[in-house]
Structures are given as structure tokens and as C-alpha cells.
VODO-443019 format. One record per residue: x, y, z of N, C-alpha, C in turn; residue in three letters. Coordinates in steps of 0.1 Angstrom, whole numbers, plus 5000, padded with zeros to 4 digits. Layout:
# VODO-443019
XYZXYZXYZALA ...
END
This chain:
# VODO-443019
307041151784306541161791305341021787MET 304940971801303840901797302640911794SER 301940891787300440951782299640901798HIS 300240821806299140821818299440901827ASP 300241011823300741101835299441211837ALA 299141231849297941331849298141451844PRO 297241511838297741661832298141761838MET 297741751852298041851862299841811865THR 300141731863301641721864302541701853ASP 302341741844302741731827303941831828ARG 305241771825306241881825306041951812PRO 305241931802305641971789304141941779TYR 304142021770303141971757303942011744TRP 303441941736303841931720302841951710ILE 302942071703301942081693302342021681GLU 301741971669301841971657303141841656GLY 303041771664304541681666304841641648LYS 303941621641304141541627304041651615ASP 304141791620304441901611305741871601ARG 305641881587307141881581308341981581PRO 308042091587309142191585310542161592SER 311642181588312942181593312842261607ARG 311942331609312242411621311242361632TRP 312042381646311342331657311242431667LEU 310042471671309842581680309842551693ILE 310542611702310442571715309842701725THR 309442661734309242781744309342741758CYS 310442751765311142681774310742771787ASP 309842881787309042951801307642991795HIS 306842881792305542911788304742931796ALA 304642851807303742891819304342911832THR 303542951839303742991857303342901867ASN 302742781858302042671866303242601881ARG 303442571891303242531900302942391905VAL 303442291903302742191905302342151921PRO 301642091922301042061939302242031947ASP 303141911941304041891950305141971953TRP 305342101945306242191952305442281962VAL 305542271973304942371984303742391981GLY 303142251979301442251976300942331970GLY 301742361955301242441947301642581944GLY 302642621958302742771958304142801961ASP 304742881956306342911959306043011970LEU 305043041977305043171989305543301982GLY 305043311969305243471966303743511959ILE 303443671959302243741957302043651947ALA 300543651941299843631927300343751919PRO 300643881920300943961911302243941910ASP 303043881915304643851911304443741903ASP 303543621907303543491897302943541883MET 302243661883301843701869302543791859ALA 303943771864304843871859306043821854ARG 306943871846308343811840308843711848HIS 309043731862309843641869309343501868ILE 308143471867307643341867307443251856ALA 307443341847307343311830307143391818PHE 307743351808307643451796306343461789ASP 305943621797304343681793304343651776VAL 303143591771302443591759303543531750GLY 304543411754305643371746305043251743ALA 304243181749303443021744302643061734ALA 301843181736300643211727301743261711GLY 302443321714303643351699304043251695LEU 304343161703305243051694304142941692ALA 302942921696302142821692301542881678SER 301043021676300743081665301943051651ARG 303043121657304243101650304342981644LEU 304742881650304442731647303442671638ALA 302442751640301042671631301542771616ALA 301742881615301842941603303242881596LEU 304342831605305142801595305442641591MET 304242561597304042411599305042371603GLU 305542401614306342331625305942271639ALA 306742171642306142141656306842231666PRO 306242211680306442321689306142241702ALA 307342261712307442201723307442351735ILE 306742301747306242411754306542331769PHE 307442401778307542371792306142391799SER 305742321811304642341817304742321830ASP 305742431833306042461850306942581848PHE 306642671860307242821861308742811864SER 309342871856310942911857311542911870ARG 310442931884310742991893311042841899LEU 310142761896310442631904311442521899VAL 312042521887313242501882313442571867ILE 314442611862314642691851315042571838ASP 314042581832314342461817315842541811PRO 315942641809316842721802318042761809ASN 318542631817319442661826320242531823ARG 321542501827321942371827321642321841GLY 322242171843321842111858322642181866GLU 323742211865324742261874324742411875ASP 324142491868324042651866323642691882ASP 324042781885323742861901322442901899PRO 321842941889320643041889319542901885THR 319842771884318642711882317242711890LEU 317542741902316642761914316642891918LEU 316042951914316343121917315843171933MET 316443191938316143271954315743381955ARG 316243501946315943611948315943681931LEU 314543711925314443751909313943901910TYR 314843971902314044121901313444151915ASP 314044141925313744211938312644141945GLY 312244011942311343931947311943851953THR 312043791968312343691976311243551970VAL 312143441965311043311964311343221978ILE 310643221986310343142000310743001997PRO 309742931990310042811985311142761978ALA 312142881974313742821972314842851980ASN 313842911990315243011998315842862007LYS 315042772011315242642016315542532010LEU 315442551996315142391993316542311989ALA 316642191994317742151994318042061984ASP 319241991984319941911971318841771966ALA 317941741977316941631975316041681968ALA 315641831973314141881964314841941948GLU 316241991947316742041937316541891925ARG 316841781933317141671924315341631921GLU 314641601930313241621926312941651914GLN 312741791915312641901905313141861892ARG 314341881892315041771881314641661876LEU 314241591882313741431876312141451871ASP 311441551877310241521871309941641867ARG 310441741864310441851851311141881844LEU 312441911848313741941836314041851830HIS 314341731833315041611824313841571817ARG 312541541819311741511808311741621799PRO 311641721801311241841792312441821780TYR 313441831786314741821775314841661768HIS 314341571776314441461768313341471755GLY 312241521758311341501748311541611738ALA 312141681741313141861730313741781724LEU 314741691729315641621719315341521710GLU 314041461715313541351707312641441695HIS 312041541699311541591689312541661679LEU 313641691681314541771674315041651665ALA 315341531668315841411662314941331650ALA 313841421650312841341641313141401629ARG 313741521624313941531611315541611609HIS 316241501602317541491598318341641596PRO 317641741590318241891594317841961603ASP 317441911612316542021622317142151621ARG 316242261627316742391629315942411641CYS 316342501651315542531662315342701666ILE 314242721670313842861671313542871683CYS 313942931692313442961709312743071708ALA 311243061714310743191713310743251730ILE 311343361733311143411745310443561748HIS 310343631757309743751759310443811770SER 310643911770311044001783310444141784PHE 310644141797309744281804310644421799THR 309644471798310144621792311044701802ARG 310644691815311444761826311844691837GLN 313244631840313444581853313244691863LEU 312744651879312944701889314144821891ARG 314144961892315245031891316045031881GLY 315645001869316545011858315945071846ARG 316445141840315745241829314845111818PRO 313845201811313445091802314145031792PRO 313844951789314344891775314044941764ARG 314445001751314245031740313644921728PRO 313944811728314044731722312244671718TRP 312044671706310744571704311044421703GLN 312344391700312844221695314344251699VAL 314544131701315844091705316443971700GLY 317243971692317743841686319043811692ILE 319243671697320243641707320843531700LEU 322243491697323043411691324343371697TYR 325143281698326243241703327343281695SER 328743331701329843341693330143201686HIS 329843101691330142991685329142951669ALA 327943041669327442981658326743111656ASP 327443211644326843321636326243291626ALA 325843181622325043171608323843231605ARG 323043241615321743301613321143411621LEU 321843461634321743551643321943681632GLY 323143731628323243851626322343871613PRO 322143811604321143831593319843851599ALA 319243761610318143811614317943931620MET 318743961626318744121632318744221622VAL 319544211609319244311596317944291594ALA 317244171591316044171583314744231596ALA 315044221603314144271618314244421613CYS 315844461614316044611614315144651600ARG 315744611591314744651575313244651574ASP 312944571585311444581587311044691599ASN 311844781601311644911609311244871624GLY 311544741627311444701643312844711651TRP 312544791660313744841670314444721675ILE 315444681670316044531674317144541682THR 317244441692318644431697319444301693GLY 320744341692321444221687322444181705GLU 322244051707322144001717321844141728ASN 320844161727320044231737318744211738GLN 318044181750318444271762319444161772PRO 319744031764320643941771321743891764TYR 323143871767323843771760323343641750ASP 323743621740322943481736323743391735GLY 324743351746325643241748325643181763HIS 324943131770325043061780325042911779LEU 326242871786326842731785325542661795GLN 325142581786324242461792322742501789GLY 322542611786321242641783320642561771ASP 319242591767318542531756319142481743SER 319642591742320342611722321542561728ILE 322242581736323542531738323342401738ASN 322842311741322342161746321542121730ARG 320742171727320242111718320442181702HIS 320842261701321542331687322942301686ALA 323842391696324942421690325942281693LEU 326042231704325842081707326041991693ALA 324841991684324641891675324941971660GLN 325442131661325442171648324042221642GLY 323042211647322042261641321842411642ARG 321442471633321142621626320042651637PRO 320242761643319342821655318842961654ASN 318143001661317443131663317243151676LEU 317143271684316643301700316143431696LEU 314743411697314043541696313643601708ILE 313643721714313043751724312243891721GLU 311043901722309743991718309444061732VAL 309344191733308944251744307544201747ARG 307344171762306344111767304944211765ASN 304744361762303944421764303344421749ASP 304144381741303244381725303044241723LEU 303144141731302544001727301443971741ILE 301144081748300444051759299043991758ALA 298644001743297044001742297343891727THR 296243801724296143751716296143791701SER 295643921700295944021689297444041686GLU 298144091697299444101696300243971692GLY 299643881699300743761695300643711680GLN 299043711673299243711657300043781654GLN 300043921654300344021645302043971645ILE 302643951657304143921659304243771650TRP 303643681653303643561645304143591633ALA 303043641626302743701611303843741607GLU 304643871613305943941612307143851613ARG 307143781621308443691622308343581609LEU 307143511613307243371602308043371593ALA 307443491580308243501567309543531568SER 309943591582311343641580312343541586VAL 312043451594312643341599312843271585ILE 311743221582311943151567312843181556VAL 312743341555313543361543315243341547GLN 315443391561316743411564317443281568VAL 316743181567317343041565317543031551LEU 316143071543316143021528317743101521ALA 318143221526318943291520320543271528ASP 320543201537321743141541322243011535SER 321542931524321742841520322142721531GLY 321642701541321942601552321142501546LEU 
END
């Protein structure tokens, strides 16, 4: 991204670029920002909907920032709503531009054509992934830790019991199961590939970790636990030492 790009149109930001850790912390769904050039900055849904989990991962940016600082790791954050275009989806994924999400219709996406999709890819999705890969390549033994959050309850569904979910791919189980065990040893109600499956072709971990053989973790924290600065700090402190120990124990 050019440093001349206006702050209101930046597709990402980076914290601690030169921090020494092997770990790179990523936050794919950091904000609910809609650029002015997309529907005049409005997707056509209510402010209450833009403030909930369908538009971004509530609390994830604050958690990722604090975690990265504690681990002396660089961190990268997307700066556009997942409803504008989802950076945690491959370019050919049918859910890249969601038209309906958890009961909410997204009017600005309902009529989005191929040209609109390409513009959003070119101005947001591709710059974010280009910067992520550049940052990942700065360390020869890079490990990637993706931070997400999940809602306690989807509309019409039962409440989710987990505090934390550890997601990993069947293609790389070097760290995931050990992280699950470590979280459970700490007494946290931990889902293993819950509330989502850990393998999604073309997602960020697939693209920047699995494809290059980089050790990786994907951590989901229930968003009501990290909705405040205090909660974000508590969970950053809890997770940081566990992540570092799991990697050390792996011998990778």
C-alpha cells in the first residue's frame, strides 16, 4: 500500500513491523468500515447490524493488538468490513460477497456485479493479502496465528458453549491439537474445530501458512468475553504464554 493512500481508504494497517518474534498475528475481520466508494459508505443495513458479528469480529482487533505486543510479534489488520468483501475467503469462494448473513440481507451486495466484485478485490482484498505475505516473508521461520471472534448465539440456534475455539486443518495438525489440550488444561471451555471447521480452501491460513508449510494456529474467542478493553487484555495475557509454550514444546 502506498503511504500516499488516504487513511480513509487504507485496506489494512500493520503494528510492530520490526518486532523480532517468529509469530505473525493476523486479524482478517478487524473493522466494520465501509469505504466511501462502496455504496457511499453504506451497505444498506441497519447500524445495529453493522455493529454485530456479521460485519466484523467484535473485539478481535483489540485482542490481536495486545497479544502481538505481549509476544513481541508483528500484526496485520484488515480495515474493511467482511461484508464489503471477506479477506478470509479465496477469490473464487461463493461467500466472498455475502448477500445474506445470519438473517440479514445485504442490499449493497445483492446487486453487485462482476465489475463491482473485481473493484473490491483490487482495492481491498488483494492489497491486504499482498501485505500479509510480505510481512510473513520477513522471517525465515515464520509462524502465523490468526485471531478471530465468534458470536455466542446465531439467530434461531442454540447458544454456543465454548469460550475459545482452536481451528486447524487436517493438512497440518502440528500445533492445533496441542493448543486445544493446553487451553483445556487451563480450564477454558475449548472447542476443537468448533464453532467452525478448521480447513477452508483459499482462506488466509490456507494461503499464507499451509501453502508454505508455516506452523499455524487459528484462535476464535467468544466475542462477549473480549468486547471490552479489559476483556481483551485478560485474554491476551492468558493466550500469549500458552501459544509460546505450545510452539516451544513442538520443537518446530
